[in-house]
C-alpha positions in Angstrom: 213.2 18.5 97.6 213.8 15.0 96.2 212.2 14.3 92.9 211.2 11.0 91.4 213.0 10.4 88.1 212.3 7.8 85.5 215.4 5.8 84.5 217.1 6.5 81.3 215.2 4.1 79.1 217.6 4.7 76.2 220.1 2.5 78.1 219.1 -1.1 77.3 220.2 -2.5 80.7 218.2 0.2 82.6 215.2 -0.3 80.3 215.2 -4.1 80.9 215.5 -3.6 84.7 212.7 -1.1 84.6 210.4 -3.4 82.6 211.2 -6.3 85.0 210.4 -4.1 88.1 207.0 -3.0 86.6 206.2 -6.6 85.6 207.1 -7.9 89.1 205.0 -5.2 90.7 202.0 -6.1 88.5 202.4 -9.8 89.3 202.4 -9.0 93.1 199.4 -6.7 92.7 197.4 -9.3 90.8 198.4 -11.9 93.4 197.2 -9.7 96.2 194.0 -8.8 94.4 193.4 -12.5 93.6 193.6 -13.4 97.3 192.0 -10.2 98.7 188.8 -10.4 96.6 187.7 -13.9 97.7 188.6 -13.1 101.3 186.8 -9.8 101.5 183.8 -11.1 99.6 183.4 -14.0 102.0 180.2 -13.9 104.1 182.3 -14.9 107.1 184.3 -11.8 106.7 181.2 -9.7 106.5 179.8 -11.3 109.7 183.0 -11.2 111.8 184.6 -7.9 110.7 181.5 -5.9 109.8 179.6 -6.4 113.0 176.8 -4.2 111.6 176.0 -7.0 109.2 176.1 -9.9 111.7 172.4 -10.4 112.0 172.0 -10.5 108.2 174.8 -13.0 107.8 173.3 -15.3 110.5 169.9 -15.1 108.7 171.6 -15.8 105.4 173.1 -19.0 106.8 169.5 -20.2 107.5 168.1 -19.2 104.1 167.6 -20.9 100.8 170.6 -18.8 99.5 173.0 -20.1 102.1 175.4 -21.5 99.4 175.3 -18.2 97.4 178.0 -15.6 98.2 177.1 -12.0 99.1 178.4 -10.5 95.9 176.5 -13.0 93.7 173.4 -10.9 94.7 174.9 -7.6 95.9 176.9 -6.9 92.7 176.0 -6.5 89.1 177.8 -8.7 86.5 181.1 -7.5 85.1 184.7 -7.1 86.1 184.4 -3.3 86.3 181.4 -3.5 88.5 183.2 -5.9 90.8 186.1 -3.4 91.3 183.7 -0.5 91.6 181.6 -2.2 94.3 184.7 -3.5 96.2 186.2 0.0 96.3 182.9 1.7 97.2 181.9 -0.8 99.9 185.4 -1.0 101.2 185.6 2.8 101.8 182.1 3.5 102.8 181.5 0.3 104.7 184.8 0.8 106.6 183.9 4.3 107.5 180.4 3.3 108.7 181.8 0.4 110.7 184.6 2.4 112.4 182.5 5.5 113.1 179.3 3.6 114.1 177.4 5.9 111.8 174.7 3.5 110.6 171.2 2.6 111.6 170.2 -0.7 112.9 168.8 -2.8 111.4 170.6 -2.5 108.1 168.4 -1.9 105.1 165.4 -1.6 107.5 163.0 -0.4 104.8 164.2 -2.8 102.1 165.7 0.2 100.2 168.1 -2.1 98.4 165.2 -4.2 97.0 164.0 -1.1 95.1 167.4 -0.7 93.4 168.6 -4.2 92.6 168.2 -4.9 88.8 166.6 -8.2 87.7 169.8 -9.1 85.7 171.4 -10.0 89.0 168.7 -12.5 89.9 168.5 -13.9 86.4 172.0 -15.1 86.5 170.6 -18.0 88.4 166.9 -17.7 87.9 166.4 -17.4 84.2 162.7 -16.7 83.9 162.7 -17.2 80.1 163.0 -21.0 80.5 161.9 -21.4 84.0 158.6 -23.1 85.0 157.0 -21.6 88.1 154.3 -23.3 90.1 152.5 -20.8 92.2 150.5 -21.5 95.3 147.0 -22.8 94.6 144.7 -19.9 93.7 147.5 -17.5 92.9 148.2 -16.2 89.4 151.7 -14.8 88.9 152.7 -13.8 85.4 156.4 -13.1 85.7 156.8 -12.2 82.0 154.3 -9.4 82.3 156.2 -7.8 85.2 159.6 -8.2 83.6 158.4 -6.7 80.3 157.3 -3.7 82.4 160.8 -3.5 83.8 159.6 -4.3 87.3 162.5 -5.7 89.1 162.3 -9.1 90.8 163.0 -7.6 94.3 160.0 -5.3 94.1 158.1 -8.4 95.1 160.8 -10.7 96.3 162.5 -8.6 99.0 164.9 -9.9 101.7 164.9 -13.5 100.3 168.2 -14.2 102.1 167.6 -12.1 105.2 164.0 -12.6 106.2 165.0 -14.1 109.6 167.4 -11.3 110.6 165.2 -10.1 113.5 165.7 -13.5 115.2 169.4 -12.7 115.5 169.4 -9.1 116.7 170.0 -10.1 120.3 173.0 -12.3 119.2 174.4 -9.8 116.8 174.0 -6.5 118.7 173.6 -7.8 122.3 170.6 -5.5 122.5 166.9 -5.7 121.6 166.0 -4.3 118.2 162.3 -4.3 117.8 161.7 -4.7 114.1 159.5 -6.7 111.8 160.5 -6.4 108.1 157.8 -5.7 105.6 157.3 -8.7 103.4 156.5 -7.6 99.8 155.2 -11.1 99.0 152.3 -10.7 101.5 149.0 -9.5 100.0 149.6 -6.0 101.4 152.7 -5.9 99.2 150.6 -6.5 96.1 148.4 -3.6 97.0 151.3 -1.2 96.5 150.6 -1.5 92.7 147.4 -3.4 92.5 144.9 -1.2 94.2 141.7 -3.0 95.4 139.6 -0.3 93.8 140.5 1.4 90.5 140.1 4.9 91.9 142.1 4.1 95.0 145.4 5.9 95.2 148.4 3.7 95.0 150.8 4.0 98.0 154.5 4.2 98.1 155.2 3.2 94.5 153.0 5.8 92.9 155.9 8.1 92.0 158.0 5.3 90.8 155.2 4.0 88.6 154.7 7.4 87.1 158.5 8.0 86.5 158.9 4.7 84.7 155.8 5.1 82.7 154.3 1.8 83.9 150.7 1.2 83.0 148.2 1.2 85.9 148.1 -2.3 87.4 144.7 -4.1 87.2 142.7 -4.4 90.5 144.2 -6.8 92.9 141.6 -9.6 93.0 141.3 -10.3 89.3 145.1 -9.8 88.8 146.2 -12.4 91.3 143.2 -14.9 91.7 141.1 -16.9 89.3 137.4 -16.0 89.0 136.3 -19.2 90.7 138.6 -18.7 93.7 136.5 -18.8 96.8 139.0 -19.1 99.6 138.5 -16.4 102.2 141.2 -13.8 103.1 143.3 -14.2 106.2 141.2 -13.5 109.3 137.9 -14.6 107.6 137.6 -17.9 109.4 134.5 -20.2 109.2 131.5 -18.3 110.6 133.1 -14.9 110.2 129.8 -13.3 109.0 128.3 -14.2 112.4 131.3 -13.3 114.5 132.8 -10.4 112.7 131.1 -7.8 114.9 132.8 -9.3 117.9 136.2 -9.0 116.3 135.4 -5.5 115.0 134.6 -4.4 118.5 137.9 -5.7 119.7 140.0 -4.0 117.0 138.2 -2.3 114.1 141.5 -0.9 112.8 142.6 -4.5 111.9 139.8 -4.6 109.4 141.2 -1.5 107.7 144.8 -2.8 107.5 144.1 -5.0 104.5 143.1 -2.7 101.6 140.1 -4.7 100.6 138.2 -2.5 103.2 138.2 1.2 103.7 136.6 3.2 106.5 134.1 4.7 104.1 132.8 1.5 102.6 133.5 -1.3 105.0 130.4 -0.9 107.1 128.2 1.1 104.8 128.2 -1.5 102.0 126.1 -3.8 104.2 124.8 -1.5 106.9 123.3 1.5 105.1 122.0 3.2 108.2 
């Protein structure tokens, strides 16, 4: 059986040839890596080669992050992180794509949003010197949340892929019935800010306990000023008079928003 043997490095000529060969191999490797990384990190590559990502790429092109590359958000800072993510995504992503062993839509429950550290977002959005103007009647204290180690994407999920469902037909040539949960909607706030102090928090309860986060204040006073009088969605002008009509149509719609519970919604006003 043939064996690989190192050249006799005591011979100056052989040593010089060996060093030149190693140097040339490293130069070629660096050249290949320098070309491969930009190519394989390009959103076009993700959309054309990885067909499972096509809907997400099409929605990214229509988003406010259309000029931001995939790995600017999907990779933590640092050279080692870059090589780790490229190797991991290359192997696993290639396997899933070839085998078809993945669920559509990708990241359907916004799992990635619960893992992405804020340091990734803060490379562009530095909240230490950034002035934020919230919608009228909304109070958002970003510093309080960041100090509690609550990642940006716990609230700001799918910022570059909100419109992905619009492209399911184009991407997969089939209907994928899906509406992504928007953590920026009021129901998203209720995951941490329960409408009543004794109300059990939903899906983030375990995460809050594990991280040692303090119990979030009730939703209304945490997000709205005391003099805020605008009615919630669905409470149009004359809702007091007409609410029984809407309730008869679909009473469960009233329970969807956590301001109301089945136990208290009717009994608060109608004791009998």
